[in-house]
C-alpha positions in Angstrom: -14.1 55.4 -26.6 -16.6 52.9 -27.8 -20.0 52.3 -26.3 -20.4 49.3 -24.0 -23.6 47.2 -23.6 -25.2 48.3 -20.3 -26.4 44.8 -19.6 -23.0 43.2 -19.8 -21.5 46.1 -17.7 -23.6 45.2 -14.7 -22.1 41.7 -14.6 -18.5 43.0 -14.5 -18.6 44.4 -11.0 -19.3 41.6 -8.5 -19.1 43.2 -5.1 -17.4 45.9 -3.1 -14.3 44.8 -1.0 -14.5 45.9 2.6 -11.1 45.5 4.3 -9.1 47.7 6.5 -7.0 49.0 3.6 -10.1 49.6 1.5 -11.7 51.5 4.3 -8.7 53.8 4.6 -8.8 54.4 0.8 -12.4 55.7 1.2 -11.1 58.9 2.8 -9.2 59.6 -0.5 -12.4 59.0 -2.5 -11.1 55.6 -3.7 -13.4 52.6 -3.8 -12.4 49.0 -4.1 -14.4 46.4 -6.0 -14.1 42.7 -7.0 -14.5 42.6 -10.8 -14.6 39.9 -13.5 -11.0 38.8 -14.3 -11.5 39.4 -18.0 -12.7 43.0 -17.4 -10.5 45.9 -18.8 -10.0 49.3 -17.2 -12.3 51.1 -19.7 -15.0 48.5 -19.1 -14.7 48.9 -15.3 -14.8 52.7 -15.6 -18.0 52.5 -17.8 -19.6 50.0 -15.4 -19.0 52.1 -12.3 -20.2 55.3 -14.0 -23.3 53.5 -15.3 -24.2 51.7 -12.0 -23.6 54.4 -9.5 -24.0 57.6 -11.7 -20.6 59.1 -10.7 -17.6 60.5 -12.5 -14.5 58.2 -12.4 -11.1 59.8 -12.9 -8.9 56.6 -12.8 -9.0 52.9 -12.4 -6.2 50.7 -11.0 -6.5 46.9 -11.4 -4.7 44.1 -9.7 -4.9 40.3 -10.3 -4.5 38.8 -6.9 -1.9 35.9 -6.5 -3.1 32.4 -5.8 -3.3 31.5 -2.1 -3.0 28.0 -0.8 -5.7 26.6 1.4 -5.9 23.4 3.4 -8.9 21.5 4.7 -7.7 18.5 6.6 -5.5 16.4 4.3 -6.8 18.1 1.2 -4.8 21.0 -0.2 -6.0 23.4 -2.8 -6.2 27.1 -3.7 -8.6 29.9 -2.9 -10.6 31.3 -5.8 -8.7 34.0 -7.7 -10.3 37.4 -8.4 -9.4 40.7 -9.9 -9.5 43.8 -7.7 -10.2 47.3 -9.1 -9.5 50.5 -7.1 -11.6 53.3 -8.6 -10.8 56.9 -7.9 -13.8 59.3 -8.2 -13.9 62.9 -9.1 -14.1 65.4 -6.3 -17.7 65.8 -5.2 -18.7 62.3 -6.3 -19.4 59.5 -3.8 -20.8 56.0 -3.6 -23.0 54.9 -0.7 -21.7 51.4 0.0 -23.8 50.9 3.2 -27.3 52.5 2.7 -29.1 53.3 5.9 -32.3 51.3 6.4 
């Protein structure tokens, strides 16, 4: 595996996705993130391991389909994004909601 630039890796992961389905996956040690649409699975794996200091076992990615959106008489589409479901090794975890 080739080395990735740590500066560019931080820009690949945009935000964690918190939905009902993503919350259920947390019990199986799987975390869901919105990532750059051009990001590859090895890049996502390297970025998560670098940012959160965890061991990633697998990465599943999904390009979400376009969804129509209407505002009054104007029709358009919601922004597209790529979703990555990251499975961590047993014993690893990411704190998505740090306690203040």
